[in-house]
C-alpha positions in Angstrom: 37.6 11.8 -14.4 34.0 12.1 -12.9 32.5 9.3 -10.9 28.9 8.0 -11.5 26.6 7.5 -8.7 23.8 5.2 -9.4 20.6 3.7 -7.7 22.1 1.0 -5.5 20.6 -2.5 -5.0 20.1 -2.4 -1.1 18.8 -6.0 -1.1 18.9 -9.0 -3.3 15.3 -8.5 -4.4 15.3 -4.8 -4.8 14.5 -3.7 -8.4 13.5 0.0 -7.7 13.5 2.5 -4.9 12.3 5.8 -3.8 15.0 8.7 -3.6 13.6 10.0 -0.2 16.3 12.7 0.6 19.6 14.1 -0.6 21.9 14.9 2.2 24.3 16.7 0.0 23.8 19.4 -2.7 25.7 20.4 -5.8 29.1 21.9 -5.0 29.5 20.0 -1.7 32.7 18.1 -1.2 32.3 14.5 0.0 34.7 11.9 1.2 34.4 8.2 0.9 32.1 6.9 3.5 30.1 10.1 3.9 26.3 9.6 3.9 25.0 11.4 0.9 21.3 10.2 0.5 18.4 8.4 2.0 16.8 5.5 -0.1 13.5 4.2 0.7 13.2 0.5 -0.2 10.2 -1.8 0.3 11.2 -2.6 3.8 13.0 0.5 5.3 14.7 3.8 4.6 18.5 3.2 4.4 21.6 5.5 4.2 23.9 5.6 1.1 27.4 6.3 1.5 29.9 7.8 -1.0 32.3 5.3 -2.5 34.8 7.9 -3.9 36.1 11.4 -3.0 35.1 14.5 -4.9 32.7 17.4 -5.3 29.0 17.0 -6.1 28.9 18.2 -9.8 25.3 17.3 -10.9 22.2 15.8 -9.0 20.2 14.1 -11.8 17.3 12.7 -9.9 15.6 15.0 -7.4 14.7 13.9 -3.8 11.0 12.6 -3.5 11.3 10.8 -6.8 9.6 7.5 -6.7 10.2 4.1 -8.3 13.8 4.8 -9.5 15.2 1.6 -11.2 18.3 0.1 -9.8 21.3 1.2 -11.9 19.8 4.5 -12.8 22.5 7.5 -12.7 21.3 9.6 -9.9 24.2 12.0 -9.5 27.9 12.7 -10.7 30.8 13.4 -8.6 33.7 15.5 -10.0 37.4 14.6 -9.3 39.6 17.4 -8.1 40.2 19.8 -10.8 37.2 19.0 -12.7 34.7 21.7 -13.4 32.2 20.4 -16.1 29.9 17.5 -15.8 29.6 15.2 -18.6 26.3 13.2 -18.3 26.0 10.2 -20.6 23.2 10.5 -23.1 21.8 7.2 -21.9 21.7 8.5 -18.5 19.6 11.5 -19.7 17.1 9.3 -21.2 16.8 7.1 -17.9 16.5 10.0 -15.7 13.1 9.8 -14.0 10.9 12.7 -14.9 8.6 14.3 -12.4 5.1 13.7 -12.7 3.2 16.6 -14.1 0.8 18.2 -11.8 -2.7 17.6 -12.9 -4.4 21.0 -14.3 -6.5 22.6 -11.8 -10.3 22.1 -12.6 -12.5 25.0 -11.9 -15.6 24.0 -9.8 -18.6 23.9 -11.9 -22.0 23.2 -10.4 -23.6 20.4 -12.5 -26.8 21.5 -14.2 -30.0 20.0 -13.0 -31.0 18.6 -16.2 -30.4 15.4 -18.0 -27.0 15.0 -19.8 -27.2 17.2 -22.9 -28.2 15.1 -26.0 -25.1 16.2 -28.0 -22.5 15.2 -25.3 -21.5 12.5 -27.8 -19.2 15.1 -29.2 -17.3 15.5 -25.9 -14.1 13.5 -25.8 -14.4 11.4 -22.5 -13.3 8.1 -21.3 -15.9 5.1 -21.1 -15.6 5.3 -17.2 -16.2 9.1 -17.2 -19.2 8.8 -19.2 -20.6 6.1 -16.9 -20.0 8.3 -13.8 -21.6 11.2 -15.5 -24.7 9.2 -16.4 -25.1 7.9 -12.8 -24.5 11.4 -11.1 -26.2 13.7 -13.8 -23.1 15.6 -14.6 -23.2 17.5 -17.8 -19.9 16.6 -19.7 -20.1 19.6 -21.8 -19.6 21.8 -18.5 -16.4 19.7 -17.4 -12.8 20.8 -18.5 -10.9 17.6 -19.4 -7.4 17.1 -18.3 -6.4 13.9 -20.1 -4.7 13.8 -23.5 -6.3 16.3 -26.0 -8.6 17.5 -23.3 -10.1 14.1 -22.9 -12.3 14.0 -19.9 -11.3 11.2 -17.2 -12.5 10.0 -13.9 -10.4 12.5 -12.0 -11.9 15.4 -13.6 -15.3 14.3 -12.4 -14.0 13.5 -8.9 -12.5 17.1 -8.6 -15.8 18.5 -9.8 -18.1 16.6 -7.4 -15.7 17.2 -4.4 -16.8 21.0 -4.6 -20.3 20.5 -5.7 -22.7 17.8 -5.1 -24.3 16.7 -8.3 -28.2 17.3 -8.5 -30.0 14.0 -9.3 -31.3 13.7 -13.1 -34.9 14.5 -13.5 -36.0 11.0 -14.3 -38.3 8.3 -12.8 -37.5 7.2 -9.3 -34.6 4.5 -9.3 -32.5 2.6 -6.8 -29.7 4.7 -5.5 -26.5 4.2 -7.4 -23.5 3.0 -5.3 -21.3 5.9 -4.3 -18.3 6.4 -6.4 -14.9 6.7 -4.6 -14.0 10.3 -3.9 -17.6 11.6 -4.4 -18.8 11.7 -0.6 -19.2 14.8 1.3 -16.9 13.5 4.0 -13.6 15.4 4.3 -10.5 13.2 3.7 -6.8 13.5 3.3 -5.2 11.3 0.5 -2.0 9.8 1.8 0.5 8.3 -0.4 1.4 4.7 0.3 5.1 4.2 1.2 7.1 1.4 -0.5 6.8 -0.5 2.9 2.9 -0.1 3.0 2.8 -1.3 -0.6 4.8 -4.5 0.1 2.7 -5.2 3.2 -0.6 -4.8 1.1 0.9 -7.0 -1.7 2.3 -9.9 0.5 -0.6 -10.2 3.0 -3.2 -10.1 0.1 -1.0 -12.8 -1.6 -1.2 -14.7 1.7 -4.8 -14.7 2.3 -5.6 -15.2 -1.3 -3.2 -18.3 -1.9 -2.5 -19.9 1.5 -5.1 -22.0 3.1 -5.0 -20.8 6.7 -6.3 -22.8 9.7 -6.1 -21.6 13.3 -5.4 -23.4 16.9 -5.9 -21.7 20.0 -4.8 -22.6 23.4 -4.6 -21.1 26.9 -1.2 -21.1 28.6 -0.6 -20.4 32.5 2.0 -18.0 33.3 2.4 -18.3 37.0 5.7 -20.1 37.0 7.3 -18.1 34.3 6.5 -14.9 35.9 8.0 -16.0 39.1 11.2 -17.1 37.3 11.3 -13.8 35.4 11.1 -11.8 38.6 13.8 -14.1 40.4 16.2 -13.7 37.3 15.6 -9.9 36.9 16.2 -9.5 40.6 19.1 -11.7 41.3 21.0 -11.3 37.9 20.4 -7.6 37.4 18.8 -8.0 33.9 15.5 -7.0 32.6 14.0 -9.9 30.8 10.5 -9.4 29.1 7.8 -12.1 28.9 8.4 -11.7 24.9 11.8 -12.9 25.4 10.8 -16.1 27.1 8.1 -16.7 24.4 10.8 -16.3 21.6 12.8 -18.9 23.4 9.8 -21.3 23.8 8.7 -20.9 20.4 12.1 -21.8 19.0 12.5 -24.7 21.2 9.1 -26.0 20.4 10.1 -25.9 16.7 13.0 -28.0 17.3 11.0 -30.4 19.4 8.4 -30.7 16.6 10.5 -30.3 13.4 7.5 -31.3 11.1 6.3 -27.8 12.0 9.5 -26.0 10.9 8.7 -26.2 7.2 7.7 -24.2 4.3 5.7 -25.1 1.3 7.4 -24.7 -2.1 5.4 -26.0 -5.0 6.1 -29.8 -5.4 8.3 -30.1 -2.2 8.6 -29.0 1.4 11.7 -27.3 2.9 12.2 -28.7 6.4 14.6 -26.6 8.5 17.1 -27.9 11.1 17.3 -24.5 12.7 14.6 -22.4 14.3 15.0 -18.6 13.1 12.1 -16.5 14.7 10.8 -13.4 12.9 9.4 -11.1 15.5 6.8 -8.4 14.5 7.9 -4.9 15.5 5.5 -1.9 15.1 7.0 1.1 13.5 5.6 4.4 12.0 3.7 3.6 8.8 3.9 -0.3 9.2 5.8 -3.0 10.8 9.0 -4.9 10.5 10.0 -8.5 11.3 13.7 -8.7 12.4 15.0 -12.1 13.0 16.4 -13.9 16.1 18.3 -16.5 14.4 19.1 -20.0 16.0 16.9 -18.8 18.9 16.6 -22.3 20.4 20.4 -22.3 21.1 20.6 -18.8 22.8 20.1 -17.9 26.3 17.0 -15.9 27.2 19.2 -12.9 28.2 21.2 -12.9 25.0 17.6 -13.0 23.1 16.4 -10.1 25.0 19.5 -8.0 24.3 19.4 -8.9 20.7 15.8 -8.0 20.3 16.2 -4.7 22.1 18.8 -3.8 19.6 16.9 -5.0 16.5 13.8 -3.3 17.7 15.7 0.0 18.0 17.2 -0.4 14.6 13.7 -1.1 13.2 12.3 1.9 14.6 14.9 4.1 13.5 15.0 2.7 9.9 18.5 1.1 10.3 17.8 -2.5 9.7 20.0 -4.1 7.2 18.6 -6.7 4.7 20.3 -9.6 6.8 18.4 -8.3 9.9 15.0 -9.2 8.5 15.3 -11.5 5.5 14.6 -15.1 6.2 13.0 -16.6 9.3 11.3 -20.0 9.6 8.5 -18.8 11.8 7.0 -15.5 12.8 5.6 -14.1 16.2 3.3 -11.2 16.7 2.6 -10.2 20.4 -0.3 -7.6 20.9 -0.5 -8.4 24.7 1.0 -5.1 25.5 -2.1 -3.4 23.9 -4.5 -5.5 26.1 -5.5 -7.7 23.1 -6.9 -11.1 24.6 -6.9 -13.1 21.4 -6.4 -12.5 17.7 -5.6 -14.4 14.5 -2.4 -13.4 12.7 -1.9 -13.6 8.8 1.0 -15.8 7.6 4.0 -14.0 6.3 5.0 -15.8 3.0 6.8 -18.0 2.3 6.6 -19.1 6.0 4.1 -21.5 6.9 3.1 -20.4 10.5 2.8 -17.4 12.7 2.1 -17.3 16.6 -0.2 -14.6 17.6 0.2 -13.9 21.4 -2.6 -12.0 23.5 -2.3 -10.3 27.0 -1.4 -12.2 30.2 -4.1 -11.6 32.6 -5.7 -13.1 35.9 -8.5 -15.5 35.1 -10.5 -17.9 37.1 -9.9 -21.6 36.2 -11.1 -24.8 37.6 -8.3 -27.0 39.1 -8.8 -30.1 41.0 -12.5 -29.4 41.1 -12.0 -25.9 42.8 -11.8 -22.5 41.2 -8.6 -20.7 41.4 -7.2 -17.5 40.1 -4.2 -17.8 37.6 -2.3 -15.7 35.2 -3.2 -16.9 31.7 -2.5 -15.9 28.2 -4.1 -17.1 25.0 -2.1 -18.0 21.8 -3.2 -18.8 18.3 -1.3 -20.7 15.8 -2.0 -19.6 12.1 -0.8 -22.5 9.9 -0.4 -23.1 6.2 -2.5 -26.4 5.7 -0.3 -27.1 2.6 2.5 -27.8 4.7 1.4 -28.3 8.3 -1.6 -30.6 9.1 -3.8 -30.3 12.1 -2.1 -33.0 14.2 1.4 -31.4 13.9 0.2 -27.9 14.7 -1.5 -29.3 17.8 1.8 -31.1 18.8 3.9 -27.9 18.3 1.3 -25.9 20.5 1.5 -28.7 23.1 5.1 -28.4 23.2 5.1 -24.6 23.3 2.5 -24.8 26.2 4.6 -27.2 28.3 7.7 -25.0 28.0 5.8 -21.8 28.9 4.1 -23.5 32.0 7.4 -25.1 33.0 10.0 -22.6 32.0 13.0 -24.1 33.8 12.9 -26.4 30.7 13.9 -23.7 28.6 17.2 -23.5 30.6 18.3 -27.1 30.0 
């Protein structure tokens, strides 16, 4: 009997995915455990392994197909001795159809006259008519690509892209706002990846629904830098400043548990463990792998775990359990020379710490000017869950740990 290969659910919240690439072709023999395809989820590109052995009899969904629902039949695997592929009728109906390419529209130079009086007989969408009126395009000279030859917005954009409309002969009026795609500036249209779409949706939701407030403080790094240098030399490890920051962030949350919370409608969730989501920049976006229970891990262990997670993020091999959850986030742009910034909260979390660059600054100490290594950090808080005083207590605890790093080792 043949085996059905369906679009897998690669995370608990996944409803659809993009079939990025097939690593096999029809006629190939595969074994259980062989990687057969790459699926792009809302977070990463993940490899899919064959569960059964057999010959690839039919690939039903082409690579590059977007938004394939979970459970859709994407391929059929033939058992030894089978030669014909029986595709269920329901699967044929569910097969995602490739999008038809838009008909090419010939470049037409709009006439330098008002819109023809008889253009009411032209089939066009209301938006297309409004754009034509604003730009002076003669609708009778435009080929429509919509149903039944209907002229739609895209037809006008493609016409304008190759020929700038001549203004209508009319009394001078205020210039109309430029319509997207009608400027003379060359551009490239880039399709959003699933990750980019999720980033856009979640951060728009965050700024729209979460009442952010921000607390900023400068911390002195001199003792931390000295301790880091000593450990790296004596112990033969290579700890980063970020490893210390992760540790301090987690211990500060444990010290101020009222900051380790999330808002959930008519209740707050108060966590007894500090799981730190760390922003990692990757091609096309960012991921936030998690250092779980970071307060109870050694700094060297945090450093090793962070290196492994960052590598998995950059190669698209993070598993859902690597990035789902977290009680607070950390975003460090210090390596790019950024002095201070305000980060956007990653819902449903209630806080994110933005870390700037460590740099030598002139400070006043005991009435005298001294040079010290300082770093500016900003805490973004969800005011529904964290009040100003609680956020300030948390930053005070964090500052004390960074400036007295031996306390992290206790």
